[in-house]
C-alpha positions as CSV (number, residue, x, y, z in Angstrom):
1,M,0.0,0.0,0.0
2,E,1.4,3.3,-1.0
3,P,1.8,6.2,1.5
4,G,-0.7,9.0,1.0
5,S,-3.4,6.7,-0.4
6,G,-6.1,8.9,1.1
7,L,-7.6,6.0,2.9
8,T,-8.7,6.5,6.5
9,G,-10.6,4.6,9.2
10,I,-12.2,1.3,8.4
11,A,-11.2,1.5,4.7
12,L,-7.5,1.8,5.7
13,T,-7.9,-1.1,8.2
14,Q,-9.6,-3.2,5.5
15,K,-6.9,-2.4,2.9
16,A,-4.1,-3.1,5.3
17,L,-5.5,-6.5,6.3
18,E,-6.2,-7.3,2.6
19,V,-2.5,-6.6,1.8
20,E,-1.3,-8.8,4.6
21,V,-3.7,-11.8,4.4
22,G,-5.4,-11.7,1.0
23,S,-8.7,-10.6,-0.3
24,W,-10.7,-12.2,2.6
25,G,-9.2,-9.7,5.0
26,S,-11.5,-6.9,3.9
27,G,-14.6,-9.0,4.3
28,F,-13.4,-10.2,7.7
29,I,-13.1,-6.6,9.0
30,A,-16.5,-5.7,7.6
31,I,-18.1,-8.7,9.4
32,A,-16.2,-8.1,12.6
33,I,-17.3,-4.4,12.7
34,L,-20.9,-5.5,12.0
35,L,-21.0,-8.0,14.8
36,F,-19.3,-5.6,17.2
37,A,-21.8,-2.8,16.4
38,F,-24.8,-5.2,16.6
39,T,-23.8,-6.7,20.0
40,S,-23.0,-3.3,21.4
41,L,-26.4,-2.0,20.3
42,I,-28.2,-5.0,21.8
43,A,-26.3,-4.9,25.1
44,N,-26.8,-1.1,25.6
45,Y,-30.5,-1.4,24.7
46,S,-30.8,-4.2,27.3
47,Y,-29.1,-2.2,30.0
48,G,-31.3,0.8,29.3
49,E,-34.6,-1.2,29.2
50,S,-33.8,-2.9,32.5
51,N,-33.0,0.5,34.1
52,I,-36.3,2.0,32.7
53,E,-38.2,-1.0,34.0
54,Y,-36.6,-0.7,37.5
55,I,-37.0,3.1,37.8
56,F,-40.5,3.6,36.2
57,K,-42.1,0.1,36.5
58,S,-44.4,1.1,33.6
59,K,-45.1,-0.5,30.2
60,I,-45.7,3.0,28.8
61,A,-42.2,4.1,29.7
62,I,-40.7,0.9,28.3
63,N,-42.6,1.3,25.0
64,L,-41.5,5.0,24.8
65,Y,-37.9,3.9,25.4
66,R,-38.2,1.2,22.6
67,A,-39.6,3.8,20.2
68,A,-36.8,6.3,21.0
69,V,-34.2,3.6,20.5
70,L,-35.7,2.7,17.1
71,V,-35.7,6.4,16.0
72,I,-32.1,6.8,17.2
73,I,-31.0,3.7,15.3
74,I,-32.6,4.9,12.1
75,V,-31.3,8.4,12.4
76,G,-27.8,7.1,13.3
77,A,-27.8,5.0,10.2
78,V,-28.5,7.8,7.8
79,V,-26.8,10.9,9.2
80,D,-23.1,11.8,8.6
81,L,-20.4,10.4,10.9
82,P,-19.5,13.7,12.6
83,T,-23.1,14.2,13.7
84,V,-23.2,10.6,15.2
85,W,-19.9,11.3,17.1
86,S,-21.3,14.6,18.4
87,F,-24.4,12.9,19.6
88,A,-22.3,10.1,21.2
89,D,-20.2,12.8,23.0
90,L,-23.4,14.6,24.2
91,S,-24.8,11.3,25.5
92,M,-21.5,10.4,27.4
93,G,-21.5,13.9,28.9
94,M,-25.1,13.6,30.1
95,M,-24.4,10.2,31.5
96,A,-21.4,11.6,33.4
97,L,-23.4,14.4,34.8
98,I,-26.2,12.1,36.0
99,N,-23.6,9.8,37.6
100,L,-22.0,12.8,39.4
101,V,-25.4,13.9,40.8
102,A,-26.0,10.3,42.0
103,I,-22.6,10.2,43.7
104,L,-23.3,13.5,45.4
105,L,-26.7,12.3,46.6
106,L,-25.2,9.1,48.0
107,S,-22.2,10.7,49.5
108,N,-23.7,11.2,53.0
109,I,-24.5,7.4,53.2
110,V,-21.1,6.5,51.9
111,F,-19.3,8.7,54.4
112,A,-21.4,7.3,57.3
113,L,-20.6,3.7,56.2
114,L,-16.9,4.6,55.8
115,K,-16.8,6.2,59.3
116,D,-18.4,3.0,60.8
117,Y,-15.9,0.9,59.0
118,E,-12.9,2.9,60.2
119,E,-14.2,2.9,63.8
120,Q,-14.4,-0.9,63.7
121,R,-10.9,-1.1,62.3
122,K,-9.5,1.2,65.1
123,L,-11.1,-1.0,67.7
124,G,-9.3,-4.0,66.2
125,K,-12.5,-5.7,65.0
126,T,-13.1,-7.3,61.6
127,P,-15.5,-4.8,60.1
128,T,-19.0,-6.0,59.6
129,F,-22.1,-4.3,58.2
130,D,-24.8,-3.9,60.8
131,R,-27.9,-2.5,59.0
132,T,-29.6,-1.5,62.3
133,K,-26.9,1.2,62.7
134,F,-28.2,2.9,59.6
135,P,-31.9,3.5,59.8
136,M,-31.9,5.4,56.5
137,L,-30.7,2.2,54.8
138,D,-32.5,-0.4,56.9
139,K,-35.8,0.6,55.3
140,Q,-34.4,0.5,51.8
141,I,-32.5,-2.8,51.9
142,D,-34.4,-6.0,51.3
143,A,-34.9,-8.0,54.5
144,D,-32.7,-11.0,53.3
145,V,-29.7,-8.8,52.4
146,W,-26.8,-9.1,54.9
147,N,-28.9,-11.0,57.4
148,K,-26.9,-12.4,60.3
149,K,-26.9,-16.2,60.3
């Protein structure tokens, strides 16, 4: 392959593999990318649906999510690549902001648990979780989680 061929991205990868292993290299890369994209799409859809189901517990919310995913797939398949990457960047930024808010909201509980853990360590005990020390958690945790046996 000559330098300055003008190939970039997948086309460059396909051509490079074709040069090294023969004509089947290009098809192999195409199939590998197809399978990677498809499995990523299915996995992320599944994660999203299970979260929607857990948060809203509503068939309407799940159906709206499914419709939104179909629209996004169709739009993503026909718009230009820079637009797709911009939308992906926006999505990752929104996810990061949501996670930061969740971390801030959970920080009081985390610090209380950490303080209890450190106090047990200072006393020379093997730290154990006692849900009764944390009434704000005791009501939220399923009864069979961390039961003493």
